[in-house]
N, CA, C and O atoms as a Tinker XYZ file with bonds, in Angstrom:
   384  protein
     1  N     18.459000   55.428000   25.577000    73     2
     2  CA    18.024000   53.979000   25.113000    64     1     3
     3  C     16.643000   53.471000   24.707000    63     2     4     5
     4  O     16.471000   52.323000   24.298000    81     3
     5  N     15.730000   54.313000   24.828000    73     3     6
     6  CA    14.370000   53.950000   24.527000    64     5     7
     7  C     14.138000   54.136000   23.098000    63     6     8     9
     8  O     13.334000   53.414000   22.508000    81     7
     9  N     14.855000   55.151000   22.446000    73     7    10
    10  CA    15.104000   55.288000   20.939000    64     9    11
    11  C     15.806000   54.508000   20.263000    63    10    12    13
    12  O     15.623000   54.456000   19.047000    81    11
    13  N     16.957000   53.568000   20.998000    73    11    14
    14  CA    17.759000   52.778000   20.306000    64    13    15
    15  C     16.803000   51.496000   20.294000    63    14    16    17
    16  O     17.082000   50.724000   19.377000    81    15
    17  N     15.855000   51.139000   21.016000    73    15    18
    18  CA    14.954000   50.304000   21.125000    64    17    19
    19  C     14.104000   50.248000   20.029000    63    18    20    21
    20  O     13.965000   49.261000   19.307000    81    19
    21  N     13.371000   51.628000   19.876000    73    19    22
    22  CA    12.600000   51.706000   18.636000    64    21    23
    23  C     13.134000   51.847000   17.470000    63    22    24    25
    24  O     12.511000   51.513000   16.462000    81    23
    25  N     14.231000   52.305000   17.418000    73    23    26
    26  CA    15.328000   52.212000   16.165000    64    25    27
    27  C     15.354000   50.418000   15.351000    63    26    28    29
    28  O     15.089000   49.929000   14.253000    81    27
    29  N     15.828000   49.966000   16.650000    73    27    30
    30  CA    16.179000   48.452000   16.326000    64    29    31
    31  C     14.777000   47.520000   16.080000    63    30    32    33
    32  O     14.823000   46.478000   15.426000    81    31
    33  N     13.735000   47.948000   16.589000    73    31    34
    34  CA    12.301000   47.133000   16.188000    64    33    35
    35  C     11.945000   47.929000   15.265000    63    34    36    37
    36  O     11.052000   47.289000   14.709000    81    35
    37  N     12.048000   48.935000   14.708000    73    35    38
    38  CA    11.736000   49.625000   13.294000    64    37    39
    39  C     12.363000   48.742000   12.313000    63    38    40    41
    40  O     11.739000   48.059000   11.501000    81    39
    41  N     13.786000   48.801000   12.449000    73    39    42
    42  CA    14.949000   47.917000   11.181000    64    41    43
    43  C     14.112000   46.315000   11.356000    63    42    44    45
    44  O     13.554000   45.818000   10.378000    81    43
    45  N     14.117000   45.908000   12.151000    73    43    46
    46  CA    13.859000   44.471000   12.199000    64    45    47
    47  C     12.516000   44.321000   11.756000    63    46    48    49
    48  O     12.404000   43.252000   11.156000    81    47
    49  N     11.319000   45.042000   11.816000    73    47    50
    50  CA    10.255000   45.256000   11.465000    64    49    51
    51  C     10.429000   45.068000    9.667000    63    50    52    53
    52  O      9.866000   44.276000    8.911000    81    51
    53  N     11.331000   46.025000    9.419000    73    51    54
    54  CA    11.313000   46.623000    7.776000    64    53    55
    55  C     11.872000   45.291000    7.226000    63    54    56    57
    56  O     11.140000   44.850000    6.339000    81    55
    57  N     12.979000   44.498000    7.492000    73    55    58
    58  CA    13.673000   43.428000    7.541000    64    57    59
    59  C     12.707000   42.267000    7.266000    63    58    60    61
    60  O     12.574000   41.636000    6.217000    81    59
    61  N     12.012000   42.110000    8.521000    73    59    62
    62  CA    11.140000   40.975000    8.106000    64    61    63
    63  C      9.944000   40.949000    7.507000    63    62    64    65
    64  O      9.211000   39.960000    7.536000    81    63
    65  N      9.630000   42.176000    6.846000    73    63    66
    66  CA     8.470000   42.486000    5.857000    64    65    67
    67  C      8.951000   42.027000    4.856000    63    66    68    69
    68  O      8.214000   41.331000    4.159000    81    67
    69  N     10.231000   42.233000    4.468000    73    67    70
    70  CA    10.689000   41.894000    3.157000    64    69    71
    71  C     11.195000   40.326000    2.498000    63    70    72    73
    72  O     11.617000   40.066000    1.371000    81    71
    73  N     11.013000   39.614000    3.441000    73    71    74
    74  CA    11.444000   38.049000    3.505000    64    73    75
    75  C     10.035000   37.291000    3.039000    63    74    76    77
    76  O      8.916000   37.724000    3.310000    81    75
    77  N     10.304000   36.084000    2.290000    73    75    78
    78  CA     9.267000   35.593000    1.528000    64    77    79
    79  C      8.851000   34.579000    2.779000    63    78    80    81
    80  O      9.659000   34.599000    3.707000    81    79
    81  N      7.647000   33.648000    2.947000    73    79    82
    82  CA     7.280000   33.074000    4.197000    64    81    83
    83  C      7.793000   31.581000    3.596000    63    82    84    85
    84  O      7.695000   31.184000    2.435000    81    83
    85  N      8.342000   30.920000    4.698000    73    83    86
    86  CA     8.458000   29.321000    4.346000    64    85    87
    87  C      7.560000   28.622000    5.160000    63    86    88    89
    88  O      7.208000   29.088000    6.244000    81    87
    89  N      7.195000   27.649000    4.779000    73    87    90
    90  CA     6.477000   26.655000    4.735000    64    89    91
    91  C      7.135000   25.591000    5.429000    63    90    92    93
    92  O      8.296000   25.470000    5.036000    81    91
    93  N      6.705000   24.512000    6.611000    73    91    94
    94  CA     7.343000   23.249000    7.105000    64    93    95
    95  C      7.508000   22.274000    6.000000    63    94    96    97
    96  O      8.568000   21.773000    5.626000    81    95
    97  N      6.181000   22.050000    5.475000    73    95    98
    98  CA     6.103000   20.743000    4.928000    64    97    99
    99  C      4.915000   21.106000    4.212000    63    98   100   101
   100  O      4.100000   21.960000    4.561000    81    99
   101  N      4.878000   20.329000    3.095000    73    99   102
   102  CA     3.740000   20.389000    1.822000    64   101   103
   103  C      2.896000   19.062000    2.105000    63   102   104   105
   104  O      3.288000   18.139000    2.818000    81   103
   105  N      1.803000   19.109000    1.503000    73   103   106
   106  CA     1.058000   17.964000    0.834000    64   105   107
   107  C      1.711000   16.764000    0.102000    63   106   108   109
   108  O      1.457000   15.562000    0.166000    81   107
   109  N      2.724000   17.527000   -0.689000    73   107   110
   110  CA     3.124000   16.423000   -1.847000    64   109   111
   111  C      4.210000   15.726000   -1.080000    63   110   112   113
   112  O      4.600000   14.651000   -1.534000    81   111
   113  N      4.643000   16.099000   -0.196000    73   111   114
   114  CA     5.577000   15.340000    0.787000    64   113   115
   115  C      5.282000   14.083000    1.211000    63   114   116   117
   116  O      5.879000   13.027000    1.000000    81   115
   117  N      3.874000   14.409000    2.098000    73   115   118
   118  CA     3.387000   13.436000    2.849000    64   117   119
   119  C      2.868000   12.400000    1.886000    63   118   120   121
   120  O      2.781000   11.247000    2.308000    81   119
   121  N      2.399000   12.750000    0.253000    73   119   122
   122  CA     1.923000   11.828000   -0.787000    64   121   123
   123  C      2.947000   10.730000   -1.094000    63   122   124   125
   124  O      2.681000    9.530000   -1.016000    81   123
   125  N      4.456000   11.361000   -1.545000    73   123   126
   126  CA     5.513000   10.576000   -1.813000    64   125   127
   127  C      6.048000    9.644000   -0.475000    63   126   128   129
   128  O      6.519000    8.527000   -0.688000    81   127
   129  N      5.974000   10.012000    0.476000    73   127   130
   130  CA     6.045000    9.209000    1.978000    64   129   131
   131  C      4.935000    7.542000    2.056000    63   130   132   133
   132  O      5.229000    6.368000    2.282000    81   131
   133  N      3.604000    8.264000    1.733000    73   131   134
   134  CA     2.640000    7.489000    1.837000    64   133   135
   135  C      2.612000    6.693000    0.802000    63   134   136   137
   136  O      2.136000    5.560000    0.876000    81   135
   137  N      3.264000    7.332000   -0.592000    73   135   138
   138  CA     3.032000    5.932000   -1.785000    64   137   139
   139  C      4.365000    5.137000   -1.732000    63   138   140   141
   140  O      4.527000    4.315000   -2.634000    81   139
   141  N      5.566000    5.297000   -0.583000    73   139   142
   142  CA     6.715000    4.283000   -0.885000    64   141   143
   143  C      6.489000    3.813000    0.182000    63   142   144   145
   144  O      7.299000    2.927000    0.455000    81   143
   145  N      5.406000    4.073000    1.293000    73   143   146
   146  CA     5.512000    3.091000    2.407000    64   145   147
   147  C      4.236000    2.123000    2.418000    63   146   148   149
   148  O      4.279000    0.939000    2.753000    81   147
   149  N      3.046000    2.842000    1.981000    73   147   150
   150  CA     1.995000    1.968000    1.996000    64   149   151
   151  C      1.456000    1.420000    0.678000    63   150   152   153
   152  O      1.043000    0.282000    0.452000    81   151
   153  N      1.560000    2.634000   -0.279000    73   151   154
   154  CA     0.652000    2.273000   -1.863000    64   153   155
   155  C      1.470000    1.523000   -2.448000    63   154   156   157
   156  O      0.971000    0.514000   -2.947000    81   155
   157  N      2.945000    1.711000   -2.605000    73   155   158
   158  CA     3.674000    0.748000   -3.139000    64   157   159
   159  C      3.705000   -0.660000   -3.003000    63   158   160   161
   160  O      3.755000   -1.402000   -3.984000    81   159
   161  N      3.675000   -1.116000   -1.688000    73   159   162
   162  CA     3.560000   -2.470000   -1.452000    64   161   163
   163  C      2.400000   -3.124000   -1.710000    63   162   164   165
   164  O      2.310000   -4.235000   -2.233000    81   163
   165  N      1.270000   -2.240000   -1.241000    73   163   166
   166  CA    -0.054000   -2.770000   -1.551000    64   165   167
   167  C     -0.185000   -3.017000   -2.912000    63   166   168   169
   168  O     -0.983000   -3.880000   -3.280000    81   167
   169  N      0.483000   -2.384000   -3.723000    73   167   170
   170  CA     0.115000   -2.722000   -5.378000    64   169   171
   171  C      0.859000   -3.517000   -5.851000    63   170   172   173
   172  O      0.515000   -4.012000   -6.924000    81   171
   173  N      2.390000   -4.021000   -5.129000    73   171   174
   174  CA     3.099000   -5.091000   -5.379000    64   173   175
   175  C      2.282000   -6.431000   -5.045000    63   174   176   177
   176  O      2.408000   -7.444000   -5.733000    81   175
   177  N      1.565000   -6.364000   -4.103000    73   175   178
   178  CA     0.783000   -7.236000   -3.441000    64   177   179
   179  C     -0.191000   -8.040000   -4.387000    63   178   180   181
   180  O     -0.246000   -9.250000   -4.608000    81   179
   181  N     -1.072000   -6.812000   -4.959000    73   179   182
   182  CA    -2.188000   -6.914000   -5.996000    64   181   183
   183  C     -1.512000   -7.444000   -6.970000    63   182   184   185
   184  O     -2.091000   -8.424000   -7.438000    81   183
   185  N     -0.047000   -7.074000   -7.702000    73   183   186
   186  CA    -0.097000   -7.600000   -8.395000    64   185   187
   187  C      0.050000   -9.066000   -8.403000    63   186   188   189
   188  O     -0.645000   -9.798000   -9.108000    81   187
   189  N      0.991000   -9.487000   -7.584000    73   187   190
   190  CA     1.300000  -10.908000   -7.596000    64   189   191
   191  C     -0.217000  -11.747000   -6.973000    63   190   192   193
   192  O     -0.113000  -12.967000   -7.093000    81   191
   193  N     -1.271000  -11.387000   -6.483000    73   191   194
   194  CA    -2.330000  -11.945000   -5.959000    64   193   195
   195  C     -3.228000  -11.821000   -7.001000    63   194   196   197
   196  O     -4.253000  -12.501000   -6.955000    81   195
   197  N     -2.957000  -10.785000   -8.299000    73   195   198
   198  CA    -3.522000  -10.619000   -9.370000    64   197   199
   199  C     -2.969000  -11.880000  -10.567000    63   198   200   201
   200  O     -3.728000  -12.444000  -11.355000    81   199
   201  N     -1.760000  -12.080000  -10.477000    73   199   202
   202  CA    -0.940000  -13.097000  -11.414000    64   201   203
   203  C     -1.476000  -14.385000  -10.901000    63   202   204   205
   204  O     -1.911000  -15.213000  -11.701000    81   203
   205  N     -1.475000  -14.603000   -9.672000    73   203   206
   206  CA    -2.022000  -15.765000   -9.307000    64   205   207
   207  C     -3.773000  -16.014000   -9.916000    63   206   208   209
   208  O     -4.061000  -16.923000  -10.694000    81   207
   209  N     -4.351000  -15.441000   -9.604000    73   207   210
   210  CA    -5.764000  -15.325000  -10.101000    64   209   211
   211  C     -6.089000  -15.207000  -11.480000    63   210   212   213
   212  O     -7.217000  -15.423000  -11.924000    81   211
   213  N     -5.074000  -14.852000  -12.182000    73   211   214
   214  CA    -5.137000  -14.862000  -13.398000    64   213   215
   215  C     -4.874000  -16.193000  -14.145000    63   214   216   217
   216  O     -5.339000  -16.541000  -15.230000    81   215
   217  N     -3.948000  -16.921000  -13.252000    73   215   218
   218  CA    -3.508000  -18.416000  -14.119000    64   217   219
   219  C     -4.888000  -19.060000  -13.272000    63   218   220   221
   220  O     -5.632000  -19.709000  -14.007000    81   219
   221  N     -5.207000  -18.985000  -12.193000    73   219   222
   222  CA    -6.429000  -19.796000  -11.957000    64   221   223
   223  C     -7.811000  -19.597000  -13.135000    63   222   224   225
   224  O     -8.505000  -20.555000  -13.478000    81   223
   225  N     -8.024000  -18.171000  -13.642000    73   223   226
   226  CA    -8.933000  -17.845000  -14.367000    64   225   227
   227  C     -8.580000  -18.400000  -15.710000    63   226   228   229
   228  O     -9.545000  -18.821000  -16.349000    81   227
   229  N     -7.778000  -18.463000  -16.096000    73   227   230
   230  CA    -7.462000  -18.542000  -17.460000    64   229   231
   231  C     -7.837000  -19.479000  -18.214000    63   230   232   233
   232  O     -7.772000  -19.286000  -19.428000    81   231
   233  N     -8.200000  -20.408000  -17.844000    73   231   234
   234  CA    -9.119000  -21.650000  -18.493000    64   233   235
   235  C    -10.346000  -21.044000  -18.938000    63   234   236   237
   236  O    -10.526000  -21.139000  -20.152000    81   235
   237  N    -11.449000  -20.304000  -18.128000    73   235   238
   238  CA   -12.503000  -19.657000  -18.119000    64   237   239
   239  C    -12.309000  -18.534000  -19.405000    63   238   240   241
   240  O    -12.949000  -18.386000  -20.446000    81   239
   241  N    -11.210000  -17.866000  -18.880000    73   239   242
   242  CA   -10.876000  -16.672000  -19.854000    64   241   243
   243  C    -10.679000  -17.211000  -21.120000    63   242   244   245
   244  O    -10.998000  -16.563000  -22.117000    81   243
   245  N    -10.231000  -18.231000  -21.192000    73   243   246
   246  CA    -9.966000  -18.792000  -22.791000    64   245   247
   247  C    -11.196000  -19.376000  -23.476000    63   246   248   249
   248  O    -11.507000  -19.359000  -24.667000    81   247
   249  N    -11.724000  -19.820000  -22.575000    73   247   250
   250  CA   -13.431000  -20.282000  -23.201000    64   249   251
   251  C    -14.208000  -19.237000  -23.661000    63   250   252   253
   252  O    -14.913000  -19.341000  -24.664000    81   251
   253  N    -14.103000  -17.976000  -22.817000    73   251   254
   254  CA   -14.895000  -17.053000  -23.267000    64   253   255
   255  C    -13.828000  -15.818000  -23.981000    63   254   256   257
   256  O    -14.214000  -14.674000  -24.223000    81   255
   257  N    -12.888000  -16.158000  -24.162000    73   255   258
   258  CA   -12.140000  -15.423000  -25.405000    64   257   259
   259  C    -12.132000  -13.808000  -24.810000    63   258   260   261
   260  O    -12.352000  -12.773000  -25.439000    81   259
   261  N    -11.761000  -14.007000  -23.215000    73   259   262
   262  CA   -11.613000  -12.719000  -23.005000    64   261   263
   263  C    -10.563000  -12.452000  -22.064000    63   262   264   265
   264  O    -10.615000  -11.681000  -21.106000    81   263
   265  N     -9.193000  -13.477000  -22.597000    73   263   266
   266  CA    -8.005000  -13.394000  -21.714000    64   265   267
   267  C     -7.266000  -12.223000  -21.667000    63   266   268   269
   268  O     -6.631000  -11.803000  -20.700000    81   267
   269  N     -7.408000  -11.614000  -22.991000    73   267   270
   270  CA    -6.391000  -10.122000  -22.706000    64   269   271
   271  C     -7.028000   -8.964000  -21.996000    63   270   272   273
   272  O     -6.426000   -7.943000  -21.663000    81   271
   273  N     -8.495000   -9.251000  -21.763000    73   271   274
   274  CA    -9.169000   -8.173000  -20.920000    64   273   275
   275  C     -8.938000   -8.748000  -19.387000    63   274   276   277
   276  O     -8.725000   -7.836000  -18.588000    81   275
   277  N     -8.937000   -9.775000  -18.942000    73   275   278
   278  CA    -8.898000  -10.443000  -17.879000    64   277   279
   279  C     -7.253000  -10.105000  -17.551000    63   278   280   281
   280  O     -7.057000   -9.754000  -16.387000    81   279
   281  N     -6.333000  -10.153000  -18.223000    73   279   282
   282  CA    -4.657000   -9.950000  -17.791000    64   281   283
   283  C     -4.425000   -8.524000  -17.488000    63   282   284   285
   284  O     -3.534000   -8.059000  -16.777000    81   283
   285  N     -5.719000   -7.646000  -18.385000    73   283   286
   286  CA    -5.265000   -6.301000  -18.171000    64   285   287
   287  C     -5.808000   -6.076000  -16.672000    63   286   288   289
   288  O     -5.178000   -5.535000  -15.763000    81   287
   289  N     -6.886000   -6.514000  -16.617000    73   287   290
   290  CA    -7.789000   -6.093000  -15.385000    64   289   291
   291  C     -6.903000   -6.705000  -14.020000    63   290   292   293
   292  O     -6.733000   -5.988000  -13.034000    81   291
   293  N     -6.362000   -8.124000  -14.090000    73   291   294
   294  CA    -5.668000   -8.865000  -12.757000    64   293   295
   295  C     -4.170000   -8.565000  -13.027000    63   294   296   297
   296  O     -3.511000   -8.233000  -12.042000    81   295
   297  N     -3.601000   -8.632000  -14.120000    73   295   298
   298  CA    -2.048000   -8.406000  -14.139000    64   297   299
   299  C     -1.405000   -6.705000  -14.395000    63   298   300   301
   300  O     -0.405000   -6.171000  -13.913000    81   299
   301  N     -2.363000   -6.214000  -15.273000    73   299   302
   302  CA    -1.240000   -5.058000  -15.704000    64   301   303
   303  C     -1.547000   -3.896000  -15.315000    63   302   304   305
   304  O     -0.698000   -3.011000  -15.208000    81   303
   305  N     -3.160000   -3.672000  -14.970000    73   303   306
   306  CA    -3.013000   -2.623000  -14.017000    64   305   307
   307  C     -2.706000   -2.512000  -12.917000    63   306   308   309
   308  O     -2.971000   -1.357000  -12.586000    81   307
   309  N     -2.170000   -3.195000  -11.897000    73   307   310
   310  CA    -1.465000   -3.242000  -10.689000    64   309   311
   311  C     -0.272000   -3.307000  -11.089000    63   310   312   313
   312  O      0.318000   -2.333000  -10.621000    81   311
   313  N      0.680000   -4.178000  -11.951000    73   311   314
   314  CA     2.076000   -3.711000  -12.441000    64   313   315
   315  C      2.294000   -2.620000  -12.876000    63   314   316   317
   316  O      3.474000   -2.281000  -12.790000    81   315
   317  N      1.412000   -1.696000  -13.458000    73   315   318
   318  CA     1.653000   -0.390000  -13.672000    64   317   319
   319  C      1.596000    0.269000  -12.476000    63   318   320   321
   320  O      2.656000    0.819000  -12.175000    81   319
   321  N      0.641000    0.397000  -11.650000    73   319   322
   322  CA     0.662000    1.248000  -10.337000    64   321   323
   323  C      1.770000    0.954000   -9.607000    63   322   324   325
   324  O      2.146000    1.800000   -8.796000    81   323
   325  N      2.402000   -0.110000   -9.725000    73   323   326
   326  CA     3.248000   -0.620000   -9.058000    64   325   327
   327  C      4.778000    0.278000   -9.611000    63   326   328   329
   328  O      5.381000    1.195000   -9.054000    81   327
   329  N      5.044000   -0.407000  -10.865000    73   327   330
   330  CA     6.518000   -0.252000  -11.448000    64   329   331
   331  C      6.673000    1.229000  -12.479000    63   330   332   333
   332  O      7.741000    1.816000  -12.653000    81   331
   333  N      5.359000    1.632000  -13.077000    73   331   334
   334  CA     5.757000    2.461000  -13.881000    64   333   335
   335  C      5.133000    4.075000  -13.906000    63   334   336   337
   336  O      5.182000    4.941000  -14.780000    81   335
   337  N      4.501000    4.056000  -12.471000    73   335   338
   338  CA     3.546000    5.498000  -11.979000    64   337   339
   339  C      4.799000    6.262000  -11.197000    63   338   340   341
   340  O      5.699000    5.779000  -10.510000    81   339
   341  N      4.547000    7.470000  -11.519000    73   339   342
   342  CA     5.933000    8.273000  -10.878000    64   341   343
   343  C      5.802000    8.116000   -9.012000    63   342   344   345
   344  O      4.837000    7.583000   -8.465000    81   343
   345  N      6.467000    8.446000   -8.597000    73   343   346
   346  CA     6.382000    8.264000   -7.149000    64   345   347
   347  C      5.444000    9.361000   -6.459000    63   346   348   349
   348  O      5.834000   10.495000   -6.737000    81   347
   349  N      4.520000    9.341000   -5.788000    73   347   350
   350  CA     3.515000   10.470000   -5.094000    64   349   351
   351  C      2.253000   10.665000   -5.836000    63   350   352   353
   352  O      1.228000   11.083000   -5.297000    81   351
   353  N      2.373000   10.281000   -7.372000    73   351   354
   354  CA     1.167000   10.386000   -8.208000    64   353   355
   355  C      0.011000    9.366000   -7.968000    63   354   356   357
   356  O      0.057000    8.247000   -8.479000    81   355
   357  N     -1.005000    9.764000   -7.198000    73   355   358
   358  CA    -1.804000    9.112000   -6.656000    64   357   359
   359  C     -3.159000    9.310000   -7.708000    63   358   360   361
   360  O     -4.202000    8.689000   -7.500000    81   359
   361  N     -2.999000   10.251000   -8.851000    73   359   362
   362  CA    -4.094000   10.237000   -9.753000    64   361   363
   363  C     -3.955000    9.310000  -10.669000    63   362   364   365
   364  O     -4.933000    8.873000  -11.276000    81   363
   365  N     -2.681000    8.873000  -10.896000    73   363   366
   366  CA    -2.608000    7.531000  -11.879000    64   365   367
   367  C     -3.120000    6.199000  -11.353000    63   366   368   369
   368  O     -3.258000    5.103000  -11.897000    81   367
   369  N     -3.301000    6.537000  -10.410000    73   367   370
   370  CA    -3.994000    5.045000   -9.756000    64   369   371
   371  C     -5.344000    5.022000  -10.257000    63   370   372   373
   372  O     -5.917000    3.934000  -10.300000    81   371
   373  N     -6.018000    6.209000  -10.697000    73   371   374
   374  CA    -7.423000    6.045000  -11.082000    64   373   375
   375  C     -7.551000    5.788000  -12.763000    63   374   376   377
   376  O     -8.589000    5.649000  -13.410000    81   375
   377  N     -6.332000    5.776000  -13.185000    73   375   378
   378  CA    -6.511000    5.940000  -14.753000    64   377   379
   379  C     -6.488000    4.744000  -15.585000    63   378   380   381
   380  O     -5.934000    3.759000  -15.096000    81   379
   381  N     -6.981000    4.651000  -16.736000    73   379   382
   382  CA    -7.006000    2.935000  -17.029000    64   381   383
   383  C     -5.676000    2.913000  -18.072000    63   382   384
   384  O     -5.294000    1.851000  -18.563000    81   383
């Protein structure tokens, strides 16, 4: 009985040594979830608020000839972060 138990334990140890480890979760899964639940809606709100602010600031931007720069800062950057950035890619938020 004792030799059978030792043999089974040795066989299981050899089989277990050859398997690759499996991880329960990774950071990228959490980044994708956080992006979909928190960051994307916040970027959408920033796009809408930025559009309203752009319309309000348009007369002054036109007088100072900075309409393109103002539109890029208030509308284009939040819209890109919302609609054209890959899901879970937080590094693209810092790009210009």
